[in-house]
N, C-alpha and C positions, 0 to 999 in steps of 0.2 A: 605435794601429791600430784602426779602427772595424769591429768584426765583429758585435757584438750590440747592436742598437738597444734592445731591451727593458732591458738592463742600464744603458745610458746613461740611459734614462728613469727607471730606479730611482734612479740616483745623483742626478739632478736633483730627483727627488721628495724624497729625503732632504735635499737642500740646502734646498729650500723649506720642508720641515718644520722644519729647524733655525731658520729665521728666525722661525717662529711657535711656538717652544718655550715651553711653559707649565710652570712649576715643578710637580713632582708633589706631590700632596696628602700631608700628614703625618698623616692620621688612622690610628688603630690599631684593627685589627679582631681577631677571634678567631684568624685565621690568623697574624697578626703575633705575637700573644702565644704561640702554639704554637711558632713559630720561635724566639722569645726564650727560652722554656723549654729548647728543645733546645740552643741555642747556649751559654747561660749556666747550664746545669743544675748544674754543680759549684759555682758561686758561690751559687746559690739554695739548694742542698743544704747547703752549709757554713753559710750564714746561718740556715737552719731549725734545723740541729743546734745552732748556737750559742745560738739563742733558747730551744730546749728545755733546753739545758744550764744556761743562766742561770735558767730557771724552776725546774728541779730543785734547783739550788743554793739558790735562795731558799726553796723548800719545806723543805729539810732544815735550813737555818740559822735560819729565822724562828721567833720565840717565839710559841707559840699564844696567841690572844686570845679571851676570852670576852665575850659581849655580853648585858647585861641590859636589859630593855625594860619601862618603866612607861607606862601609858595614862591620859590625863586628858581631861576635857571642858571646853571653854572656851565659856561663854555670855556674850557681851558685852551682851546685853539684860537680864541679871539685875538686879533692883532691890531695895532694902531697903524700899521703900514710902515713903521720905522724899524729896521733890522737890529737896532741897538738893544731892543728888548730881550733878545736872546742872551745877551751878556748878563742880564739881571735875573735870569731864571734860576730859581733855587731848588727846582725839583730834581735836578740831576738826571738819572736814568729812569725815573719813575714813569710808568704807563699813565695814560690819560685817566683811567679809573682811579688809580692810586692818588693822582694829583687832586681829583675831586674829593676823595676821602680826606685828604690833607686839609682842604678848605673847610670841610664839615667840622673837623676837629678844631680849626681856628675859630669857627663861629661859637664853639663851646668853651673857648679858652678863658682863663681868668681875666685877661686884658679886656676882652669884649664884655664879659659879665660885669666887671667893675665899672666900665664906662656906662653901661645901661643903668646900673644901680645909682650912680651919681646923677645921670641925666634925669631919671624919673624920680629921684629922691625916695627910693624904695625903703630906706632905713626908717622912714616915718609911717610906713604902711605895714599892716600885718601880712604875713607872719614875721617879716623881717624886723619889725619894731620890737618883737619879743627878745631880740639880742640885747637890747638896751633897757629891759624891764626893771633892772635893779637901780641904775643911776640915770637912765634916760640919755637921749642923744644931745650932745652939746657942741657939735661941730667937729669933733675929733673922733677918730676910730682907732682903737688899739689893734695890734696884729691879730690877737685872738678873736676880736669882734669882726675884723675884716674876713678872717678865715671862715667864721660862722656864717656871715652874710653870703660869701661866695658859695659855700656848700649848700645853703638853702636855695640860692638862685639856680645853681646847676642841677640840683635835685628836681626842680620844677621845669627844667628845660630839656627838650629832646629834639635833636636834629636828625632826620632820617632821609635817606635817598630813595626815591621812588624806583623800584626795580626796572631795569632795562631802559632807563631814561637818564637825562641830565638834570631832572627836576629834584629839588630838595624841599622838604617841608620843615618849618620851624614851629614846634609845639611848645606852648607855655601854659602852665596851670597856676591858678591863683583863686582864692576864695572870693575875690572881687572880679567880676567879668571885665570891667573897664581896665583894671590893671593888667589882666591877662592880654587884652587886645593891644594896649600900648607897649607892653614888654615884647610881644612877638614882632611888632613892626620895628621897634627900636633896635632889636638885635640885628635886623637887616641893615638899618642905617648905620649902626656902629661898625659893622663889618665892612661896609662900603667906604666909610671914612678911614678905617684902619688900612684898607687895601690901597687907597689913593695916597695916604701919607707914607706908607711903607714903600710904594713905588717911587714917589718923588725923592725920598731919602736915598733909595738905592741908586737912582740915576745920578744924583748929585755925587755920591761916593765914587761911582764909576767914572764920571767926568774928571774928578780930581786924580784918580788913579791913572787914567789914560794920559793926562798931561805929564805926569812924572815918568811914565813908561816911554813916552815918545822921545824924551830928551836922551835917555840912555840907549834907546833903540837906534837913533840917528847915528850915534857914535859907532854902534855895532855894525851898521850897514857899511859905513866907510871903511872900517877895518877889514871886513870880509872881502870887499872889492880889491883892496890893496893886496891881501894875502893871495887871492886868486891870480892876479897878474904876476906876482913874484914867483909863485910856484910854476907857472907856465914857462917863465923865462928860464928858471933853473933846470928844469927837466926836459927842455927842448920839445915841448908838446904842441907846437904850433899847428901841426897837421893831424893832431889826435882828434878822432871823431868818437861817436858813441861806441863803435866796434873796436877801438884801439888801433894799433899799427896794422895795416892791411898786408904788408910784406911778411911780417912774422906769422900772421894767421894763415897766409897762403902757403908758406913753407911748412908750417905745422900740418896743414891738411894734406899736402902732397906727400910728405914723408910718412904720415900715418897710413895713407893709402898704399904706398909702396911696401911698407912693413907688413901690412895685411896680406898682400900678394906673396911676398917672400915667405911669410910664415905658412901660407897654404901650400906653396911649392915645396917647402921643406917637409911638410907633413906627408905629401904624396911620395916624395923620394925616400923618406924614411920608411914608409910602408913597403915600397918596392925592395928596399935593401933588406928589410926584415924577412920578406918572402924569399929572397935569394939565399939568406942564411939557412933557411929550412931545406934547401937543395931538393925541393920537390919540383920535378920537371913539369908537372901539370900546372902548378901555380905560376911558374915562370913563363910558360907558354901563354897564359892568360894575360900577363902584363907585358910580354914582349912577343907578340904574335908573328911578326915578320922577320924573324931571325933564323939563323942556321939551326937552332934548337928545334924549331917547328919541323923542318925537313928531316932531321935525325929521328925525331919521335915518330914520324910517318914511316921511315924505313924500319925502325924497330918493330912497329906494329905489323908490317908486312912479313918480316922475317919470323915473327912469332906465329903468324898464321901458317906460313910454309912449314915451320918446324912441327907444328901440331898435326898438319895434314900428312906429312911424310911419316911421322912416327906412328900415326894411326894406321897408315896403309902398309908400310914396309917394315915396321919394327924399329927398335932403338939402334940397331947396328947397320943401318943402311948407309952406304958411303956418302950419298948425296946429303943425308941428314947431318953428317959430321961437318960438311962444308957450310951448311946453313948455320950451324952453331958457331963456327969461327967468325962468320960475317956478323952474327948477332953480338958476339963478344966485342968485336971491333967497333960496332955502332954504339954500344953502351959506353965504351971508353971515350968515344968522341963526344957523347952527350955529357959526360962528367967534365970534360975539358971545357965544353961550351958553358956549362953551369958556372964553372970557376971564373971564366971570362966575364959572364954577365954579373956575377957577384962583385967582382972588382970594379966594373963600370958603374954599377949602382952605388957602390960605396963612395966612389969619387964624386958622383953627382950629389949624393947626400951631404958630403963634407963641404962641397961648394955652396950648397943651399944654406947650411948652418952658418957658414962664414958670412954670407950675404945678409942673413937675418940679424946677426950680431952687429954688423956695421950699421944697418939701418936703425936698430934699437939705440945704439950709442948716439947716432945723429938726432934721433927723435928726443932723447933725453936732454941733449944740449939745446935743442930748439925749444923744449918745454921751459927750461930755466930762463931763456930769453923772454918767452911769453909771460912767465910769472912776473918777471921784473916789469915788463911793459904794463901788465894788468894792475900791479900795485900802483904804479904811477897814474894810470888812467882812473883807478878807483879813487885815489886821493884827490885827483883833479875834479872828479864828479862831485865828491863830497863838498869840496870848497865852493864849487860852482852852485850846487844846490843850496848851501848855506847862504851864499850871497843873494841868490834869487829869493829865498824864503824871507830873509831879513828885509829885503826891499819891498816885497809884497805886503808883509806885516806892517811895515812902516806906513805904506800908502793906505792900508785898511784902517789902521788906528787913527791916522790923520783925518780920514773921512768920518769915522765914528765920532771923533771928538767934536767935529763941526755939527754933527747931528744931536749930540747930547743935550745941548742947550734947548733944542726944540722938543725933544722927547721928554725931558723932565717936566714940562708943563702940560703934557697930554695925559688923559685918564685912560689907563689900560685895564680898567676894572672888568673882570670876567663874569660878574654876577649881574643879572637883570631880574627885577621884581616881576613876577607873574601875577600873584594875587596878594593884596594886602589883607591882614587879619581883620575879620569882622567881629563884632561884639557877640560873644557867645551868650545864649539864652537858656540852655539846658546844661545842668552840671554833668560832668563825666564820671565823677565819683561822689559818694559810693553808689555802685550798681547793686541794687538790692538782690535781684534774682541771681546774678553771678556770684555775689558774696555768699548767699545762702547755699548755693550749689557747691561752691568751694568748701564751705564749712561742713556740708554733708559728706563730701568726698574725703576731706581731711579727717573727719571723725571716723568714717568707715575704714580708712587706711590705718589710722591709729588703733582702732578696735581690732582689726585683723592682725596687726603687728603684735599687739599685746596678747591676743589669743594664741598666735603662733609661738610666742615666747612661753606662755603658760603651758602650751601643748608640749613644747620641747622639754619643759621641766617635769611634766607629768609622766611618770613611768608605770602607771596602772594600765591594766588591760580592760577594754571596754566592749569589743566586738569579737565574734567568733573568728573573723579573719585574722585579727591580731593574735588570738590564742593559737591558731594553727601556724601562723608565721613565726611567732616567738617560741612557743613551746613545742612545735613540731608534733602536735597531738591532734588527731581529727576531732572536730566538734560533733559529737554524736547527737546532741540536742541543745536547743537554745530555750531557756526559761525566761520569759519576759519579766520585767520588774513589776512587782505588785506590793500593795500595802497590806501589812499584817497586823493582827491583834486589834487593839482598841482604836488605832489610827484609822482603820477602815470605816468605822462608824462615822467619823468626821468626814471622810471622803464621800460616803453615801449621802450624808446630810445635804450636800450642795445640789442634789438632783431632785429633791422632793420626794414625797411619799410614794408617788406612783413608780419610781425607779428603784426603790429599795428592795433588797432580797425578800423573798417570800418567807412566811413564818416557819415552814419546815426547815429551811436553811438556817434561820436564826436559832431554832432549837438545836440543830446539829452543832452550831458554833459554840453553844454553851456546853456541849458534851465533849467535844474535842477541840484541839487548837484550830484557830482560823487559818493557819498556814497550810492545812491539808486541803487545798483547793481541788485536788483530783477527786476527792469524795464530795466536798461541799458544792463545788461548781464544775461538774463534769463537762459542761459545754464551753468552758473558758479556754482562752489560749494557753494559760498555764497548764491546765490539765492536758491539753493537746500536746504541749511540749514534753510532758512526762510519758505520754503514750508513744511519742516519736522516739524517746530514749529507750523505752521498752522494746520497740521494734528494731532499733539499731543494735541492741544487745543480742536479741534473738537471731539476727542476721549476721552477727559477727563471726559465727562458726558455721561451717558448711555441714559437717558431719553430726555435730552434737551440740545441743543447747548448753550454755554455761549455767551452772546451778549456784555456785558460791560466788557472789558478786560483792566486792568491797568498794565503798565510797570513802574517799579521803580528800584532804586539801592541804595546802601549805601551812596556813595559819588559821586561827579561830575566826568565827563570825563570817565565814564565807558561804554558809548555807548548806553544808553537807548533810546535816541532820534533817532539815526540811526536805532536801532532795531525796534522801534515803527513805523517809516516811512516804512521800508521794509516789516514789518508784515502787515501793512495796504494795501500796494500795492499787497502783496501776497493774501490777502482775496479778494481784488477787482478783481484780475485775475481769481477768482474762477468760475463765477463772482458772486458778491454780492454787495449790497449797503453798503458801508463802510464809516464811519466818523472818521477821525483822529483829536483828540482834544489835543491841547498843553495846559496842565494845569499848566505848570511851568511858573507862572505869573511873575517870577523874571528874569530868564535867558533862557526862551524857545527859541529854534532855528528852529522850523519847518518851519517858514516863509523863513528862509535862505535856507533850503534844497529844497523847492519847488519854490523858487524865486517868492514869492507873497508878497503883501503889508502887513505891520503890523500896519497900522493906526487904523484898527478895528480888533477886535478879541474877545476872551473869556472875557477879562476884561471889554470891552465896552458892550458886550452882557449881562453880569451879572449886570452891573450898568445901564442897560436899555438905553444906549446911542446909541446902534445899534440893529438891528434885525437879521433876517435870512440872510440878505445880507452879514453878517460876514463870512459865510461859502462859501469858494471858491472851484472851481473845476479846479485845475491847469494842469491836464493832459488830453489832448483831446482824447488820445487813451484809457483812463480809465474815462469815464464820470460818472461812478458810485462811484468814489472816491472823497469824500468831505474832505476839510481840514479847520479846525478852528484854526488859529494862536492864540498866547497868547494875542496880542494887546498891547497897551501901558502899561508900568510898573505901576502896581496898588500900592497905598500906603498901602493897607491892604489885601494882597493876601490870608492870612490864613482865615480871616473872610469871604471873598467872596466865597472861596471854601466850607466853612462850612455852608453857608447860605441856607435858605429854597429855594431860587431861583435856586441854583445849583442842589439840590435834585429834584425839579420839572422839571428842564431842562433835567436831565438824564432820568427821567421817560418818558418825551415826546419823547426824542430821541429813546428810546427803541421801540416805535411804528412806528417810521419813518425810522429807519435804521436797516439793518440786523446785523451789527457789529459796535461797537463803541470802538475805540482804544484810550486809554488815555496815553499821554506822561506826566509824572509827575516830580516833583523835587526830589532830593535825600533825603532819609528818615533821614539819620544821620545829614544832614546839617540843614534842616528845618522840621517843623511838618505839612506842608501843605498836604502832601500825606495821612497822617493818617486820615484826615477828609473825604477822598473820598473812602477809601477801603471798608467801610461798604455798599456802594451802588454798589460795583462791583460783577460781577459773578465769576471773577477769577483774581488773581494777579500773575504777573510774576516778578521774581527778576533777574535783569540783572547783570551778573558777568563778569568783564573784566580780561582776562587771563594776569597774570603778574602785574596787577594793584591792584585788589581787595585783601584786606587782610583778613585773616581768622577771626580775631576778629570782623572786620567790618561786614562780612557776618553773623556771629552768632548774632551780636547785631541787625542787620537789621531784621533778621528772628524773633527775640524776640519781637521787637517793633511791627511788623506786626501781630504777633500772639496775642499780648495784645490788638491790635485794632480790633480783631476778623476778620482779613482778611482771605479770602478763597484762600490760596496760592496753585496755580496749580503746580509750580515747578520753575526751574531756566533756564536761557538762558546764556550759556557760550560763551562769545563774544571774538573775537581776539585770537583764539586758534592756536598755532603752531601744525598743525595736525600730525607732526612727533612724538609728545609727547603722542598722544592717542594710547593706547595699541592695539586697533583693526585696527589701520591705518598702518598696516605693510604688508598687503598681496599683494600690488602692489605699484609701484612707483608713488606717487603723486595722488592716487585715480583716475585713468584715465578711470574708467568705464563710457563709453558713452560720454567722452569729449576729447578734444585735448590739447596737451601741448603747450600753447602759452605764458601765463603770469606766468610761474611757479615761477620765482624768486620773483615776486611782490605779487602773490596771492596763489601760489600752482598750480599744473597742471590743465589745462582746463578752466581757467578763461576767460570769454568773447570771446571765440573763436567760430567762425561761424562753424556750423556743415556742412562740405562739403559733407557728405554722403547723405544729403537730396537733393543735387543738381542733375540735370539730367546728 
């Protein structure tokens, strides 16, 4: 039935919005983190406590470690004054800083570590003695035991370079402070001994190698000198200098200069010849200004002037004009002859220039070949000369270095100097209680957050109005806070003492109706305020006309649609208005339980004509304008009854008798009964239970209602933890206008009597 066009437009708008649905962004902001902490606070708290516990256990059980530090200076530019040390350098092309790093790695090498272990006999001291705990140390070490000793030693050693300096610090840790001091100092001593021994062995090897090289080098020098003299004699290069033969070079330079001049002259004459071929007298006059052609061109110009003057004054048949024309013809004939003569002269000059250039090019090429041969001989001579000089110089240098090697081998070229010897440590460096506990706290916090994020990614339930609007694309018309219902609320009240329990009149009402109807039992609570907000949103959903037939449904059962329908009906009745609450869930309807009325007759008997208007009851004396029609006995065919003509006519009749009709229906995804009613409704509300309703279920529910052409007004988010709502942070428990009495059970202000209204 088409009664409210704005709602129909709203439904079509939702449908069009569905077709353009864009997946919500998955970015995490501070508000999402706050919600995560609130939802998973116990997991995070347990992880934090576990992290702190592990840290405290580690602090109590760990063996104290003492650290000794010795400081040294490493100067890689240090020299003994003997140049032979450059031959022993093994650093190659490394920079000074890289060479220092190399020395630091040598200090931490297995060789240095093993020398220190043997010198200090660390295999008899803990923790190194633990390597031999099975059989004990008997003077021999197996490869596996040696590897274990080295790993333990290197794990306790740390060599670091002080930034922007050449200072290095050697740190060594041990549970015995005396052992830590001795080991830190012994590492420096072992490195110095290794450096001296390595330097001495290197110098000795160099001396032996130089002795062998000098013998073969002496023979190479003699051979090079003989080859140089022989080549000089064979190629007659007695006068050859660094520039080769001066005569060939001079000829080459002279011919090259003459060729350049000839080529320039040929280009000029070729240009004059090409101008003459055009037979343009003006161009020829420009290149030959002092010729007969210039005079003839002047005569031609005068005759042209006379011809024009006579013709303009006396006409074309004037006798004098004919004489001028004959003269002009003769002058032009002379000009042609002169152009021919100039062309022939220019051609002859051009041919001569070309011949001259060709002769010079041939001579230049011949001279080049001579120069090439001369250069080859000179180059080979220079090679032989340089080889002889190099061999001689190398022989002299090696001879000098060999004499120095004996002296250098006995000198200490150690680049390391001790700055500070390690002192006896008195305070252990590990364990650090505060830092360990802080790290345990941070580790537990990070683990708790990670586990919470994992659980959050696996949780596909809806919890806030923002998620409902983002996933379901339905406006959240109202938010109903989470509250405790039934007998559980008595337990919640008990923790507050007698002075905070509900007053006796409220307790009497709770015995007459369900405790879920907080709109009537506790009109000042946030829950009641949420349903009043829902009522206002419904009334404002249409500009021209209020919706009368309103249907509440959900995707699955136990999402609170019956409770929301009952409280919404009470809220409309408090307006006041004539309100009818109809339980159309003919399978498992519960409105008769909430209002404590009989279920012998109801909608099922009404539609089967077994009962009449007496099926509608008025359970609340204080709200005589609220009628309730329970579901009645379970019908064998509920879907057919709701889709019948009788149901459509009944809804139409109720429209004229009641101001508002609230329909409590069955879940859409469980059965299809609700889809038979939505076309008769002025508006449909989808009830979503926070923490229960799943995202896919909401999307599927919205899709089914849209296909049934339902006019969806929006959603009602039920059972919300208000701490998860972004806007619910400006005060503790939303205490505006209420008192905190049932905060743990409902949130602040639930069901508390307003003492400000009392005298």
